[in-house]
RONUSE-117362 format. One record per residue (C-alpha): y, z, x; residue in three letters. Coordinates in steps of 0.001 Angstrom, whole numbers, plus 524288, in hexadecimal, padded with zeros to 5 digits. Layout:
<sites>
YZXAla
...
</sites>
This chain:
<sites>
8905F85999823DFMet
8912584E6281784Ala
899D48524280DDCSer
893F88585E8035DThr
8973784C067F821Arg
88F36843C780518Asp
882C384C22803CBIle
8832A84C0F7F462Arg
882E083F177F573Arg
8767883FC47FE76Arg
86F5D84AAF7F5AFIle
87150840317E9D3Lys
86B12835977F18ESer
8604383C897F6CEVal
85E70840857EA33Lys
85CD1833657E32BAsn
855B282FA17EE62Thr
8495F83B437EADEArg
84C46839D47DE72Gln
846F9828DF7E073Ile
83BB282DA17EC73Thr
835D4837227E244Lys
8359082D127D773Ala
82F0B822C67E093Met
8262D82CB47E6D5Glu
8206982F3C7D844Leu
81FCD820877D5C6Val
8173A81D427DF7FAla
80F638282C7DF0CAla
80C74825417D0D1Ser
80AE4814CB7D7F0Lys
800E68191B7DFFAMet
7F93F821B67D687Lys
7F767816B27CE62Lys
7F3EA80C3A7D8DEAla
7E712817EC7DD57Gln
7E43A817457CE0CGln
7E2738088F7D0D7Leu
7DAD98095A7DC29Ala
7D329812787D6C1Leu
7D0D780B5E7CAA4Ala
7CC77800157D165Gly
7C0BD806877DA4FGln
7B799804D87D29DPro
7B7ED7F7EE7CF04Tyr
7B79A7F4FB7DD72Ala
7ADBB7FDB57DEEBGln
7A3A07F3A37D439Leu
7A9327E93E7DC3CMet
7A3E37EDF47E9F1Ala
797897F2617E276Ser
795DE7E4717DD4BMet
799297DC627EB5FLeu
78F427E6717F32EAla
786847E2C27E8F9Ser
788277D45D7EB73Leu
788697D3EA7F9CDAla
77C0C7D4777FD40Pro
778A47C9517F3BAArg
781207BEDB7FB07Val
784597B874805B5Asp
78FDB7BE8480A1FGlu
792F87B4CE813E3Ser
796E87AA7780A13Met
7A4067B1098034FHis
7AED97AD5980AAAPro
7B1E37BD1380C68Phe
7A96F7BEF6813BFLeu
7A7567B46B81D7AVal
7AC9E7B90C82A7BLys
7B7477B16E83012Arg
7BFD57B1FD83BA7Glu
7CD947B7BC83AC4Ile
7D8947AED083E58Lys
7E30C7B37283465Thr
7E0F87C25982D39Arg
7E5D87C24081E6DGly
7EDC57CDB981A57Ile
7F14B7D36980E4FLeu
7FE617DE8881180Leu
7FE9E7E67F80542Ile
80BB37EEC78051BThr
8161B7F5367FC25Thr
8203D7EB667F5B0Asp
828F67F75C7F6A3Lys
82E0D800A980161Gly
82F69810EC80164Leu
820268110D803E8Cys
821A18180181112Gly
81B4F811CA81DFDPro
80F1980B1B8140CLeu
815437FDC081590Asn
8185B7FF3C82688Ala
80BC58032182A09Asn
805287F68D82176Leu
80EE87EEB48281APhe
80A9D7F5ED836FELys
7FBDA7EF27834BDLeu
802727E2798302CVal
80B807E1C583D88Val
7FCC37E62C844E8Asp
7F6F27DA3C8400DIle
7F75E7D0E284E79Gln
7EC8C7C6398486FThr
7F2617B94E83EE0Pro
7F2417BF7F82FBFAla
7F9F27BADD82314Lys
7FBA87C499819EFPhe
7FCA77C33A80C02Val
804E07D13880885Val
807467D9DA7FCA0Ala
811357E0E87FA4DGly
821C27DB6C7FEFEArg
81FFC7E74680929Lys
816497DF3380F63Gly
81E737D1C480D77Thr
827FB7D5C48152EGln
822F67D8B882042Phe
81C8D7CC9A821A4Leu
8254C7C39781F67Val
82DD07CE358274CArg
8240F7CE1583518Thr
821177BDDF83092Lys
810E17BFE182EC2Arg
809777B71982717Asp
80BE87B9C38180ELeu
803617B1D080D94Leu
806807B83280186Ala
80D397C44B7FB71Asp
805B97C8CA7EECEPhe
8105A7D2E07E683Pro
806797DF1C7E1E6Ile
80CB77EA327DB0EGln
80BF77F97F7DA82Asp
8009C7F7027CFA8Arg
7F8347EDF57D77DAla
7F0B87E4A07CFC7Ser
7E5827DDE37D2A4Phe
7EA017CF027CF30Ala
7F6797D3AE7D8B3Glu
7EC097D6877E286Val
7E1FC7CB8E7DFF6Arg
7EC7C7C21C7E32CAla
7EF4A7C77F7F0BAAla
7DE397C7D57F4D0Val
7DBAF7BAEB7EE50Glu
7E7FA7B1A17F6ADPhe
7E24D7BA07801F3Met
7D4D57B5837FF12Ile
7D7F47A7D47FD5DLys
7DE5D7A78D80AD8Gln
7D3E37ADB1810E1Tyr
7CA197A3A780A77Leu
7D49F7993380E01Glu
7D37C79D4C81EFFGly
7E2027A0BE81C8CVal
7DDDE7AEC48211BIle
7D0B47B4BD825D9Asp
7D2527C1F9821F3Thr
7D7B47C8B8815F2Ile
7DD847D7D881968Glu
7E50D7E22E81050Val
7EE497EA2681824Ile
7F1067F55180ED3Tyr
7F692804C080EEBPro
7E9C480B3F80A1FHis
7EC838158780292Phe
7E495821CC807C2Lys
7ECC482B7B800EAAsn
7F9D782EEC7FDA4Thr
7FF1E831B780991Leu
7F5E182885810C8Val
7F72A818EA80E4EGln
7EE758131481C98Glu
7F422803AD81EB7Pro
7E78F7FBCF82062Thr
7E1F37EEAD82345Val
7D5837ECAB81AE7Cys
7CD0C7DF1F81C8EPro
7C9C07D7A68115DVal
7C3FD7C9D0814A8Leu
7BD967C79D81AE5Pro
7B2827D0AC81504Leu
7A70B7D53E82170Glu
79BBB7D53981472Ser
79B657DB4D80423Val
797F87E6FC809F0Ala
79DAC7E8DA817ADAla
7AB547E4D980DADSer
7A8407ED8C804A4Leu
7A79A7F96A80C97Ala
7B3A67F5D08147CThr
7BD577F23F80734Leu
7B7738017580220His
7BA8C8085F80E67Arg
7C494811098076CHis
7BBAA813667FC6FSer
7AE1681CA47FAEDSer
7A7CB814687F2E1Ala
79BEA80D5D7FADEVal
797D6800307F1E2Glu
787857FED37F512Lys
781857F2137F128Ala
778357F1B37E515Asp
76A5F7EFBD7E920Thr
766C07EBE87DCD2Arg
763347DDFA7D8F1Glu
76F177D5BA7D0E0Met
772057C6E17CB97Leu
77E7A7C2D77CD68Phe
7829A7B7A67C47CGlu
786957ADB57C95DPro
781D17B34C7D600Ser
7857F7BD597E193Ala
78D377B4C17E91FLys
795C27B04C7DDF9Thr
7972E7BF957DA08Val
79BDC7C18E7E878Leu
7A5FF7B5F97E8EBAsp
7AC6D7BB757DD0DAla
7AAE87CA5F7DF83Leu
7AEEB7CA6D7EE23Leu
7BD357C4257EAE8Pro
7BE4D7CE117E027Phe
7BC6F7D7C17E9DCTyr
7C59F7D51C7F3EBVal
7CFF07D3C67EADDAsn
7CCD87E3027E48AHis
7CAFA7E7477F1EBTyr
7D8DB7E2F47F609Val
7DD9C7E86B7EB9ETyr
7D8F17F7067EB25Glu
7E04F7F3C97F7D3Leu
7ED067EFA77F1FDVal
7EB307FEC67EA34Leu
7E8CC806A87F532Ser
7F4F9800BA7FB57Ala
7FE63802877EEAALys
7F8A880ED87ED3FAla
7FC438109D7FB9ESer
80A1780CBC7F88BGlu
80E3A813E97EDFFGln
807DB81EE97F592Ser
810EB81D2E800C4Ala
81C8B81AF97F8C9Arg
81A1B827317F0A4Met
819188305280087Val
826848272A804B9Ala
82EB882CFE7F9C1Met
82763839FE7F91CLys
82B8C83B8C80620Thr
83B2A834FC8028AAla
83BB983D987F712Lys
837C1849E47FFD3Asp
841C18456C80B15Asn
84AFF844EA800E2Ala
849B9851C17FC56Thr
84A378581480840Lys
8569E8503980BB0Leu
85D2F8552F7FF4BLeu
85B628628180305Gly
861428624D80FCEAsp
86B768593180790Leu
86E298658B7FEB9Thr
86F4086E0C80A47Leu
8789D867BE81143Glu
881198650580482Tyr
880F58744E802FEAsn
884A9876B880F5DLys
88FB186C22810C1Ala
8937C872ED801E2Arg
8939487E4180811Gln
89BEE87B55814A9Ala
8A6E08752C80B49Gly
8A65D883E3801BFIle
8A89F88A2980EA2Thr
8B336881048138DAla
8B96A880A380653Glu
8BA7C8903D8094EIle
8BE4B8903E81593Leu
8C9198890C81169Glu
8CD11891BC807CEIle
8CBC189EBC80D42Ala
8D2AE89610819CBAla
8DEA78930980E5CAla
8DF5089FF180A88Gln
8DF708A41F81875Phe
8EA6C89BDA81AEEAla
8F31489FE180F61Ala
8F4728AF1C81289Val
</sites>
């Protein structure tokens, strides 16, 4: 049996660990709530853009836009959204399984240090990595998306896809591969891009006059809409990260509490055994003196 001094040292260590994990759980919960609020705040704006695109679709020749032109897929372009830090359970490992399953040629752009480290370690083709803070800004995401769009238009990659953890609820974060470009059509793409939303955008059949022209408006609006859609995916990934970290830290705190109870019981037993041994020694000394 371990000495009471060793057990006291372990109890102190476990108490410190429990205090740290509890603090990290509270911080992650706060950040998760903020990420959810950001995602909800952007929904009306996204729905308005979707409504405008749905109204534009029947008034333009969609086949003329480079985002809607079908091409032979030789090299996939994938944006991998991971975390910068660990302590978030199997969140990143589940995303890496999707990357490992990719057997076709692919080039990667990464948001998150864990993803960069994994791709470098596994010697995959990494085009660029972009830092994105916990409170992700649209400008940070736009830089990554516009870089991929440039590679797409130049023919370096033939698709733009996003691998990210989709936030379903606090306990479930689903690793997802989401295709972004090329778009099948404006109407079909709106249905696909908003498959997780209950809102259904319908085209406005009223007569409209677009200035300078419907095609010019579509050319300006469609890239911005793609940027905003990827931004929504990043916010979902950030909410997933903080949720996974909160759950992991809560589990660690609960395990520390359980271990603390076991150590306290072990300490009491050791202390009681020591006291009993001392009493026996005193009784034996008195008996020997007699």
